[in-house]
C-alpha positions in Angstrom: 156.5 99.8 90.7 155.0 98.7 94.0 151.3 99.2 94.8 150.6 102.6 96.1 148.4 103.1 99.1 146.7 106.2 100.3 148.3 107.8 103.4 146.0 110.1 105.3 148.9 111.0 107.7 150.9 112.2 104.7 148.1 114.4 103.4 147.5 115.8 106.9 151.1 116.7 107.3 151.2 118.3 103.9 148.1 120.4 104.7 149.7 121.6 107.9 152.4 123.1 105.7 150.0 125.0 103.5 150.7 128.7 103.1 148.3 131.5 102.3 147.4 132.0 98.6 145.2 134.6 97.0 144.5 132.5 94.0 141.7 129.9 94.6 142.8 127.7 91.8 146.1 126.7 93.4 147.5 125.7 96.8 151.0 126.6 98.0 153.1 124.5 100.5 156.4 124.9 102.3 158.2 121.7 102.9 161.9 121.4 103.9 162.4 125.1 103.3 161.2 124.9 99.7 157.9 126.4 98.4 155.8 124.6 95.8 152.4 124.8 94.3 149.6 122.4 93.6 147.4 123.7 90.8 145.0 122.5 88.1 147.9 121.4 86.0 149.3 119.1 88.7 145.8 117.8 89.4 145.4 116.9 85.7 148.7 115.2 85.6 148.0 113.1 88.7 144.4 112.2 87.8 144.7 111.9 84.0 141.6 114.1 83.6 141.4 116.6 80.7 142.1 120.2 81.5 140.7 123.3 80.1 137.6 125.4 80.3 134.1 123.9 80.0 133.1 123.7 76.3 129.5 124.2 75.4 127.3 121.2 75.8 126.7 119.4 72.5 124.7 116.2 73.0 124.3 113.9 70.1 121.1 112.0 69.6 121.3 108.3 70.1 121.0 106.7 66.7 120.0 103.2 67.4 116.5 104.1 68.5 116.9 102.4 71.9 116.1 105.5 73.9 118.3 107.6 76.1 120.5 106.6 79.0 118.2 108.6 81.3 115.1 106.6 80.4 116.7 103.2 80.3 118.9 103.4 83.4 117.5 106.2 85.5 113.8 105.5 85.0 113.5 108.9 83.2 114.3 110.7 86.4 115.4 114.3 85.8 116.0 115.4 89.4 117.7 112.9 91.8 120.4 112.9 94.4 123.5 110.8 95.1 121.5 108.5 97.5 119.1 107.6 94.6 122.0 107.2 92.2 123.7 104.8 94.6 120.6 102.7 95.0 120.2 102.6 91.2 123.9 101.7 90.7 123.7 98.9 93.3 120.6 97.3 91.8 121.2 98.0 88.1 121.0 95.3 85.5 120.9 95.8 81.7 121.4 93.9 78.5 123.3 96.9 77.3 127.0 96.9 78.4 127.2 100.6 77.2 124.4 101.7 79.5 126.1 99.9 82.5 129.4 101.6 81.7 127.6 105.0 81.5 126.0 104.3 84.9 129.4 103.4 86.4 130.9 106.6 84.9 128.2 108.7 86.4 128.5 107.0 89.8 132.3 107.5 89.8 132.0 111.1 88.7 129.5 112.1 91.3 130.6 110.1 94.3 134.4 109.8 93.8 135.6 112.7 91.8 133.1 115.3 93.0 132.7 113.5 96.4 129.2 115.0 96.9 127.1 114.3 99.9 124.2 111.8 99.3 121.6 114.6 99.6 123.1 116.7 96.9 121.3 116.6 93.6 123.0 115.4 90.4 123.4 118.1 87.7 121.3 117.3 84.6 124.2 118.6 82.6 126.4 115.7 83.7 123.8 113.1 82.8 123.3 114.7 79.4 127.0 114.2 78.6 126.5 110.4 78.9 124.4 110.3 75.7 127.7 110.5 73.8 130.6 108.7 75.5 133.2 110.5 73.3 132.0 113.9 74.5 131.9 112.6 78.1 135.4 111.2 77.9 136.9 114.4 76.3 135.2 116.8 78.7 137.6 118.7 80.9 136.3 117.2 84.2 139.3 118.5 86.1 138.0 122.0 85.9 134.6 121.0 87.2 136.2 119.0 90.0 138.3 122.0 91.0 135.2 124.2 91.1 133.6 121.8 93.5 136.4 122.2 96.1 
């Protein structure tokens, strides 16, 4: 398969063909006389994100005694915005590959998937998930992303 490139014109033309929908969790389009929908299921298929409702937060304690991700990579900050996260991400260094991966995941989640403005504060809930990468990776982020739209 050839490398795919984003086409803003294609997205613009598709959005021009959007028809009214009463359901906020899906979009309907008419193209070539045919009507089709774009819903959470299609979003999950395209992005590869997990679908489903938000499960209750269950954070496991870090067992190696090295402290939490928040204290080691975020200077213990509880309330910070995307601008601060970007500065931390750009200047980060750590002996822990796991902490660097966690920081990259948080940065990707907040700036790419959620596409938040730099002034918007990061939800503590999203940072807490990083204490356990298995929980973070299994979390149905697609539902959270769709709520942001």
